[in-house]
C-alpha positions, -999 to +999 in steps of 0.1 A: +017-200+646+012-201+610-019-198+591-031-212+555-020-190+525-007-199+489+028-195+505+026-204+545+028-174+569+041-181+603+037-149+629+062-143+653+037-143+680+018-167+697-011-148+698-039-170+683-063-154+656-096-150+659-117-177+663-132-171+622-111-152+597-126-125+588-118-111+556-115-071+545-140-057+519-146-091+507-112-105+503-103-071+486-064-063+474-049-040+497-023-015+486-007-009+522+014+023+521+025+030+563+038+065+566+061+081+593+089+081+613+114+054+633+084+038+645+069+031+614+102+019+600+104-004+631+129+007+656+138-005+688+117-041+672+139-073+675+137-081+634+130-042+624+097-053+610+077-030+640+043-035+637+037-044+602+045-079+607+020-087+630-004-067+611+001-081+582-004-116+596-040-104+609-048-092+571-034-122+550-060-152+562-086-126+550-070-107+523-040-129+508-035-101+481-019-076+508+015-053+499+031-028+515+043-001+494+071+029+502+104+035+488+120+024+522+128-007+529+132-020+566+131-057+588+135-095+581+103-099+564+100-102+527+075-077+521+093-046+542+082-021+520+074+012+543+074+053+540+091+054+576+120+075+580+136+078+613+139+114+630+113+128+601+091+152+615+055+162+600+069+186+575+091+160+563+073+131+560+046+154+541+075+158+513+087+120+521+050+110+510+055+122+473+079+089+473+046+063+471+014+083+465+021+074+427+015+039+436-021+047+444-025+029+478-058+022+491-051+022+526-025+049+541-016+044+576-003+077+591+018+077+627+037+112+626+039+137+654+065+119+677+093+136+666+081+172+665+068+168+702+101+150+716+127+170+697+111+194+706+103+206+668+079+238+675+049+213+692+025+235+688+018+240+655+023+204+648-013+199+646-012+224+620+013+206+596-007+172+608-036+192+585-012+199+558-002+160+555-036+145+558-051+173+531-023+161+508-032+123+509-066+128+502-061+148+473-036+129+461-057+094+467-096+105+475-103+068+467-081+054+500-093+048+531-064+068+557-064+060+595-043+083+614-027+074+645-027+093+681+009+091+685+021+061+715+031+081+751+065+090+757+087+080+789+098+119+790+075+134+811+075+172+793+075+153+756+044+131+768+025+161+778+031+177+750+020+143+730-011+145+751-019+179+738-011+172+704-029+136+705-060+160+718-064+177+685-064+149+659-097+134+662-110+172+654-082+173+626-100+142+612-134+148+620-137+184+602-123+165+569-146+134+575-175+156+576-166+165+542-166+137+527-130+125+531-121+089+539-104+090+572-109+081+609-086+088+637-073+049+659-058+057+695-024+044+699-018+065+736-044+050+752-038+015+739-003+014+749+017+023+782+052+036+791+059-004+797+053-009+761+081+010+749+119-002+744+135+030+750+109+051+759+105+066+728+102+033+706+077+003+713+096-032+724+078-062+702+046-065+723+043-026+719+041-031+681+022-065+682-005-036+706+001-013+671-010-042+649-041-047+670-052-008+672-045-006+630-061-040+621-095-022+641-089+009+621-087-009+588-119-031+596-138+004+606-131+019+573-142-013+553-175-017+573-176+020+560-173+011+528-143+030+515-122+004+509-122-012+469-100-023+445-069-006+444-065+018+416-044+001+383-012+020+379+015+013+358+045-002+373+075+026+377+101+020+356+126+017+384+103-005+403+128-034+421+120-071+410+138-088+436+155-123+432+146-150+454+169-176+439+198-167+418+213-146+390+219-155+356+238-132+328+219-131+299+242-121+266+212-123+243+213-084+237+248-088+229+264-050+218+242-023+224+256+006+216+287+011+192+305+041+211+304+077+210+326+107+220+358+113+208+394+106+229+422+128+232+445+139+202+473+120+194+505+128+214+530+150+204+566+152+222+578+187+233+605+201+253+615+235+267+653+231+281+659+246+316+696+241+319+717+229+348+687+228+378+713+210+401+748+213+406+750+182+424+785+178+445+765+165+473+788+161+509+792+131+522+814+122+551+834+099+531+861+122+506+862+088+487+821+088+475+830+124+463+840+111+429+815+098+406+784+106+424+758+102+393+753+067+402+740+075+434+719+098+425+680+092+424+646+110+419+616+104+436+587+121+451+596+122+489+564+140+502+534+135+482+537+174+466+537+160+430+574+171+421+600+148+427+631+152+449+666+151+442+680+121+466+716+108+471+721+070+480+754+062+493+772+035+474+776+008+501+751+013+528+719+026+510+718+056+532+697+082+519+704+121+515+671+145+503+671+178+487+627+183+483+616+194+450+608+234+461+592+246+426+606+272+409+629+298+418+630+335+410+660+328+386+639+300+365+660+271+381+644+249+408+646+256+446+663+227+466+660+226+502+684+206+517+672+180+549+700+160+552+706+126+559+670+103+563+675+071+560+702+053+573+701+024+545+700-010+548+728-022+521+741-016+487+729+011+467+722-009+444+692-028+455+672+007+466+645+015+452+620+043+457+584+037+445+549+045+462+533+011+475+507+027+495+488+047+474+495+082+496+515+098+469+548+098+491+577+071+474+585+042+500+623+027+506+628-004+490+654-027+494+658-056+474+687-082+483+707-099+458+683-130+457+652-107+449+639-106+485+623-071+487+621-053+522+598-023+527+598+012+545+565+028+544+573+065+542+557+087+565+571+117+561+588+148+574+579+151+616+572+184+631+581+191+669+619+190+686+625+159+676+617+163+638+635+137+613+620+111+585+594+091+596+600+051+582+577+024+594+588-011+582+564-035+571+592-060+570+598-083+537+568-077+514+582-101+486+599-133+489+616-163+473+616-144+439+631-154+410+642-118+409+674-102+412+684-061+420+686-060+371+648-073+374+625-071+403+611-034+393+598-056+360+566-078+367+554-101+339+553-092+304+531-063+295+552-052+265+574-072+238+605-044+236+623-031+211+658-029+226+678-045+254+668-040+289+692-008+298+672+009+274+640+004+286+621+029+306+586+032+321+575+067+328+541+090+324+549+111+294+514+123+291+499+130+326+473+103+324+484+085+355+496+054+333+536+047+328+547+051+290+574+030+275+604+047+267+633+030+250+667+048+248+694+044+221+731+044+233+734+082+222+703+092+243+672+092+215+639+083+228+614+064+215+584+061+230+546+042+228+522+059+250+501+030+275+466+035+266+440+013+284+435-022+274+404-036+274+409-076+273+415-100+298+446-090+322+462-054+329+483-056+292+483-018+283+475-012+244+508+009+233+502+034+206+531+040+186+543+078+187+578+075+171+610+092+184+602+121+210+639+127+215+673+127+191+693+128+222+717+159+241+748+145+233+751+122+261+749+083+260+726+067+274+739+058+308+734+094+317+696+099+310+670+096+334+630+107+336+617+125+362+585+146+369+605+181+385+575+204+380+550+190+395+523+188+361+528+146+362+551+144+329+580+130+330+609+152+322+641+144+304+671+145+328+714+144+322+729+135+351+766+144+351+785+111+362+811+127+382+796+156+401+755+143+400+744+179+385+710+173+369+705+195+332+670+192+325+644+196+297+608+203+308+584+182+291+558+204+268+547+173+250+506+171+249+478+145+236+472+108+244+460+118+277+426+100+274+405+074+255+365+072+246+359+048+276+374+073+305+345+091+300+316+064+296+293+070+324+257+056+329+227+074+348+192+077+351+192+114+341+151+112+327+139+100+355+119+064+338+143+042+354+159+031+325+199+043+327+209+060+298+245+063+284+266+095+293+301+110+275+316+130+298+340+150+286+375+161+306+367+192+318+329+178+329+307+185+298+280+158+292+268+149+263+237+122+265+218+094+248+189+087+262+179+052+266+145+041+254+153+002+254+153-024+232+133-020+198+119-051+192+111-038+151+145-029+141+163-055+170+180-031+182+195-010+215+171+024+209+198+053+217+182+090+214+211+118+214+203+148+235+234+168+227+255+185+250+231+187+284+257+202+309+286+227+303+310+212+329+323+228+358+350+207+374+373+178+362+364+151+349+377+131+379+358+149+404+323+147+387+299+121+406+263+113+389+236+105+414+196+109+427+209+132+463+170+147+463+149+113+454+131+130+426+143+099+398+165+124+384+202+117+386+221+149+396+255+167+394+279+163+419+310+181+424+333+165+445+363+184+463+394+167+454+412+174+487+385+176+515+355+154+497+332+184+498+304+184+479+285+207+453+247+201+445+236+210+409+200+194+405+186+181+376+159+198+364+152+177+332+149+180+299+127+218+293+103+225+267+129+241+243+152+214+246+175+225+272+187+205+304+180+225+333+205+225+360+202+243+393+231+251+417+220+240+449+254+250+469+275+232+491+257+207+506+283+180+526+321+191+539+333+160+533+357+135+557+387+129+531+401+129+499+375+133+469+388+101+450+374+078+483+342+097+477+312+077+461+271+079+462+249+053+465+217+044+478+222+019+507+189+023+529+164+017+501+148+052+506+155+063+470+180+090+477+220+086+474+238+082+504+276+097+507+301+071+513+339+075+517+356+043+504+394+040+522+418+028+501+412-008+516+381-009+505+366+003+543+331+020+540+322+048+562+285+062+554+263+092+562+227+086+556+210+110+533+181+131+550+174+152+523+171+190+525+160+202+563+157+235+577+195+241+586+211+227+554+214+192+539+212+164+563+233+137+567+235+112+595+263+092+599+264+056+604+304+053+610+324+023+594+294+001+577+319-024+561+355-029+568+370-043+536+370-076+522+406-074+503+402-056+477+416-014+467+390+010+466+395+011+428+378-022+426+348-014+448+318-008+429+281-001+441+253-012+425+219-036+437+228-063+421+197-088+431+167-061+429+160-057+467+162-021+466+195-015+482+229-017+466+252-040+476+295-045+476+310-054+445+347-065+440+354-064+408+384-082+401+408-060+377+424-092+358+391-108+346+363-087+356+346-114+379+329-099+402+318-111+438+293-099+460+283-090+493+244-082+498+233-055+513+212-062+542+199-029+545+208-019+582+229-028+613+223-063+633+211-070+667+257-065+670+257-030+661+274-037+624+257-033+589+245-065+576+263-079+548+259-116+533+289-127+516+273-142+480+306-153+465+314-148+430+283-136+407+302-134+374+327-150+361+338-124+336+336-120+297+374-119+287+380-081+297+396-067+322+378-049+352+384-016+346+363-022+316+337-037+334+303-008+346+269-019+357+236-002+351+201-006+350+199-010+314+160-028+310+143-014+337+138-040+368+161-026+390+189-048+390+218-038+375+231-055+343+273-067+340+283-044+310+318-041+291+328-009+278+353-008+250+377+019+263+389+027+225+355+031+211+330+033+241+310+002+227+287-013+249+280-055+255+257-061+281+248-092+302+216-087+313+209-094+349+186-122+347+169-145+376+168-183+379+128-192+375+120-155+368+101-161+333+096-201+342+061-216+338+049-248+322+017-260+308-007-251+337+004-231+372+022-253+395-008-243+425-031-258+404-014-289+389-029-322+399-018-355+406-036-369+375-021-346+352-001-377+328+032-361+336+035-378+367+023-412+359+043-415+322+077-420+331+085-425+293+081-387+290+109-371+286+118-356+323+124-321+307+084-322+298+071-339+327+095-311+347+077-284+330+042-302+325+032-290+364+051-260+366+080-273+386+105-246+385+079-219+395+071-240+424+111-243+433+110-205+434+084-201+456+096-229+482+131-212+479+113-177+486+097-196+513+134-206+526+142-170+526+115-154+538+124-174+567+084-185+576+093-222+583+096-229+616+130-218+628+146-252+636+143-268+598+170-275+578+170-262+541+159-297+529+131-302+558+118-268+555+113-278+514+099-306+521+072-289+549+066-265+520+051-293+497+039-312+528+061-340+521+080-363+539+092-353+573+125-356+587+139-351+552+180-345+566+195-345+531+224-325+542+234-353+568+250-383+554+238-411+576+218-444+565+188-432+577+182-400+568+148-396+555+161-382+522+167-412+502+130-422+507+106-421+474+077-397+473+048-400+454+023-378+444-004-383+469+024-374+497+029-339+485-003-310+482+015-303+447+027-323+419+058-302+418+070-313+450+069-350+436+099-342+411+116-319+436+119-340+470+125-370+443+151-351+428+171-344+464+162-385+468+184-391+438+211-371+448+213-382+482+216-417+469+245-410+447+263-394+475+252-420+497+265-448+477+297-426+473+302-424+508+292-459+515+319-473+488+349-450+507+339-469+537+347-503+527+375-494+503+394-482+536+388-517+549+398-529+516+432-513+512+440-515+545+443-548+540+461-554+515+486-523+515+512-544+542+526-561+509+529-526+488+565-514+495+581-554+495+563-554+461+574-521+450+601-505+467+620-510+499+616-473+520+640-468+549+632-428+554+591-437+559+584-404+573+593-385+540+574-412+522+548-408+547+543-371+542+541-370+511+506-380+517+496-349+532+504-335+495+479-356+478+449-351+499+433-326+476+447-342+442+433-376+452+403-366+460+401-351+421+409-380+408+387-406+426+353-385+428+353-371+388+349-404+372+325-414+401+297-381+388+312-391+352+298-427+350+266-409+370+258-390+337+267-415+309+231-420+302+212-423+266+192-396+279+221-370+283+237-383+249+207-372+237+201-337+254+241-328+255+227-292+268+211-305+297+243-325+301+267-298+300+254-278+326+246-309+350+286-319+342+293-282+352+273-289+387+292-321+392+325-306+386+316-277+407+305-304+436+345-316+432+359-288+432+338-282+464+352-314+479+390-299+465+383-271+485+374-287+515+400-313+516+424-285+520+419-283+557+433-303+579+403-312+602+373-325+591+344-341+613+366-348+642+393-369+616+428-346+617+448-351+590+482-362+595+514-386+589+509-418+609+533-446+619+526-471+593+519-466+557+487-491+564+476-462+595+486-435+569+464-448+546+436-454+568+438-418+576+437-403+539+409-425+532+390-417+566+397-376+553+384-383+522+351-400+534+345-365+560+349-343+528+319-362+515+301-352+542+314-320+541+303-313+506+270-331+509+261-308+540+273-278+518+251-286+493+219-285+511+229-262+537+207-236+521+231-206+514+230-190+480+261-209+462+236-245+475+206-233+459+224-220+430+239-252+425+209-272+437+184-256+408+210-264+381+212-297+392+176-305+395+163-282+369+142-292+339+142-325+356+177-333+350+182-361+375+149-372+373+157-409+369+183-398+343+216-404+364+230-437+370+240-445+402+275-463+399+280-499+418+295-500+450+327-525+433+330-493+405+331-466+432+360-485+451+378-492+418+381-457+410+390-452+449+417-474+443+429-466+414+433-432+423+455-444+453+477-470+435+488-445+405+500-422+424+513-441+450+534-465+431+557-442+410+556-422+440+571-453+462+598-458+433+609-422+435+608-420+470+628-456+477+662-462+494+670-485+463+677-456+445+654-463+413+650-431+399+618-445+377+615-432+339+596-452+306+616-459+280+601-450+245+612-474+224+597-458+192+593-493+175+565-510+170+558-534+194+559-566+165+602-556+167+604-566+204+635-589+201+650-567+170+647-531+184+682-519+192+682-516+230+702-543+235+734-523+246+713-502+274+695-529+292+698-572+290+669-592+275+654-605+312+652-567+319+632-558+284+612-588+288+604-578+324+594-542+322+582-540+288+545-534+277+527-528+245+508-495+240+493-479+213+512-503+189+546-490+202+569-508+228+577-491+266+593-504+290+598-493+330+631-486+341+651-480+368+683-451+362+698-460+393+738-458+400+751-463+364+780-479+374+786-521+373+812-528+397+822-561+400+855-579+415+879-595+389+896-626+386+920-609+413+896-598+436+903-564+422+869-545+419+863-525+384+837-506+371+822-501+341+794-482+326+760-507+337+727-513+322+694-498+325+671-523+349+633-532+353+617-517+382+606-537+409+564-549+409+563-555+370+541-585+378+519-571+402+515-546+375+512-571+347+486-586+370+469-552+377+472-565+423+469-530+434+434-510+425+442-527+387+465-502+379+485-517+350+515-505+330+493-492+304+473-471+327+509-454+339+521-456+301+491-434+291+491-405+324+530-401+319+523-394+276+494-375+292+518-354+312+545-353+289+522-341+256+505-314+282+536-301+288+544-292+253+563-331+248+588-319+274+594-337+313+591-320+348+558-317+342+539-305+370+517-323+395+481-314+384+465-284+404+431-295+415+423-263+420+419-252+383+385-259+367+400-272+338+419-300+360+386-311+378+371-314+337+403-335+331+397-358+353+363-359+351+370-373+315+400-391+321+409-405+357+444-415+366+452-407+327+447-375+333+482-349+327+499-344+363+490-378+379+515-403+369+549-385+379+573-405+357+592-390+329+595-409+298+619-402+266+639-420+243+667-444+252+695-423+243+684-391+259+680-408+293+714-426+289+736-391+279+717-381+313+726-410+334+751-401+362+758-365+351+768-350+386+741-333+402+717-340+373+693-363+396+675-341+414+667-319+380+631-324+376+625-352+348+657-367+353+673-388+337+649-374+308+655-336+310+664-319+280+651-323+248+651-353+225+674-351+189 
């Protein structure tokens, strides 16, 4: 059932409205506070809305400005605020009421006491506690109507008897206060409902909640009749109010750098070494005397038991078996206590390939074996096993790296992170200063060490910034080959070791260096310390002390962001890495939380705010959580939207275990276990952050890419779905990155709209650059309100006006935002598609199936202003129609091209190349699907955007071009599947059948792209918003003709196919393009006569940009002929013309000519740095799509024919094994 209002509202029941709609107090705005426990929260209702949905729909017809308030959010309805707290007893509800009373509701609905009588919790004292709650409400909101409900029945007979007793006391409690003038009355839920209306014996089912809505509605009517309900008191919106985004996010860089950075980094690194003498004697006992000599080669140092100290291992030279001596720390004589554990691994192969490294982050180094080909096999170190079996546990995870280009010598190094100062033998990467990052050490041949300290870089990628600290060790009289680094004393700093080559004995110099361990940005944090809703700037020292700069927002007069220094506000009680800053008690002030490194237990220091004397108040509340795992996994974030930071434990794989924060209870802090609420998305723990991105009050799950700072979001639904899993919905990539790596990216609410902004913090200075979290359509608005605009507006009829002017004249963006919000709140009939729902919202054409690619989808019809309820709908629906026509043209042209190509393709092989191994040739089509779609689709949209309007308005063109490229990219992604729309992509028996299958698959790709564009997902709405916004497609795009589209399709096919056919032919053609280097005017005097005949030159030549090129074959280089005696003699042959030259001159196949192929080949050659052997274009790259948009078949990587001068080709021609080299016969550099 639906009722009329500015945004149509439907109830989830079939109960009719009263015959005549009644308003409450003449339609006054209602600001309602639902206050109570899990019944108010909506537990047990199908969509989590409880009574609030049905009550809202009873109120809206007469009071369209009805709003629920509360710090809780639950249910599928849009306005799902409430102050219902599952499990709360009356005294706790009285505390929770503080969250919302400052918002001054004019109606309060109180349902409290069910948990008091059901748990039970002192049922006899419940009436007294209810009286205290009511008194608090009256004092805080004397002007509000307070409706107090007697609680529903309970299935348990004992609890129900207590409920009856409690209910009997309520009328007197309420009446006593009403007599004194308080605006409070009672309604009876106990009599209105029966046990049969309870879903689980305690909470109502959907019918029970509908009955409750009726009772509440009656109580509100009674209060109105008494004259108690007036316009709500005006209050300033809190800074931390959430402004939800119903469209999609935008990131505005307008404020730029808002803080120059504060705090100080560590002092410069200063080296120091303490000689410790001989700490291991070596001479490892083995069962093979042949290996007693030169044992130093087998020595490894690695942390095998995870205690932070490197242990002594000896690896057998041929088997890779491992003997272990655990590092037991200092012995009484000042040496190292080595504990012999014997053989712990049998080995996989030569010791040269054995590496020890911690690949799973558990602190224990794992066993890796690198084959001579660079393939890496891994065994996870499970540590020493207890019990009778004992031994060391190794778990094979198989090959973890294959098809590499590495060898034993270089497998340790991936990518260039440092340019180097010497040869590889002298390079070591070890942590010298206990900052967790490996530093660059170069040893000279005599063992002297020069170091570059690794500091965190801020740019895209993970390349460090290296600080040269000069020579840190002069050497100890031993050559480089005897020197190693390892942390033997567990202080996190690599020590200097000499391994005696004959015995394997260790001589040690302990690292006593200091400094260079941290940077300014390492301590930069953001949190709301003063409760104003703006996150402040914190500089947290390594010892946990905090300096604060209050965020006062943007100062318009100075045009700068205002930060007010507060000095040191906390002296610190734990190391920085164990500190969390979050609001644990819900008072709006972020608290200081100390997390135990081993257990994850939490000590709570309550933030009391700034005192009158300027100091900051902190109260130690002691331990409030015992912990469930290592402290590194502990985070605090409000996942249920109640204003209290919840306890989250994030596993290494990004899985999240949650405990909801129930606040302080009589027996300590209350934590409600939710189990695992997120299983992970492929990101590691370090790359996961939790912030409210969309302003709905729930923190979302964010994966910040460590390399480029891009962000993907999983939107938090705020609770469990019907299947018992926490609700997360993937939003895809919401931020592309700004040139910084993910370690520099923070989120914070800088401007107070409740949506976290994107911050780049410079690691070296702590400077902050902000991209403000905006929402498409948030600040839109034209010359009039879209709800009141009329079809008589001149912008409707005057097509000569600029489209942007027409669009804004009737506030179309705001109307679009409202239509999208209507879709998100599910207020349209459930069976409508997105485009139908939008049309329905504007009372437009029925059966508008824009996501369906069919001849009569109802989307291609032109709407007229009188067809819709608001003029803005006229522009929106016609924009849909314009996009639909574009897609339909594309699809229909594809279908006709399929018929045309399959009719003419039969003569292709005979024209260009005889092919015996047809299967290999046809299989190559499977690799062409995605690229081919990009080649043909991108130019189609490029033509569509070539209009004068976009030439004159390049800013609008840029956005539409980006989105059309995105559509093409979407199609490219979809085309990587093996089946679409019932068409299975597979090699057929003949070229004709294979081409037919390929084009059919492309047609299905068009269908899938169109369906995706109109599917109503967040990504599709963003794309549509940007495509139609500002009137971009109102009569502006040029619909390419059928013949024009067919030409692009055919060109895409044949520009790729012709070179491929030459290359795959059994004619051994080895095609290439000869770049003569001479002008076209010198065709007969170009010095090529010794390389090819005049006939070949004439047949294969083409003039491009005033220069001659030739299409020739580098087939068999020997010309073998019988002489006069019949003896076959061979001489070096001449290049010959490739087949199909006449067809290329005429453009017989897809209008592809020699000029096209030369142009395409030159593009690949130039893009590859003027070298041959370029790769085929990768359509998954956005830059490729942009190039295909502009250049089509002339883009780099489409035409795959080498091109070079004749001398280079002639010198390579016929070389043994050269024909398989990419770019043959043009490999190598031109002279």
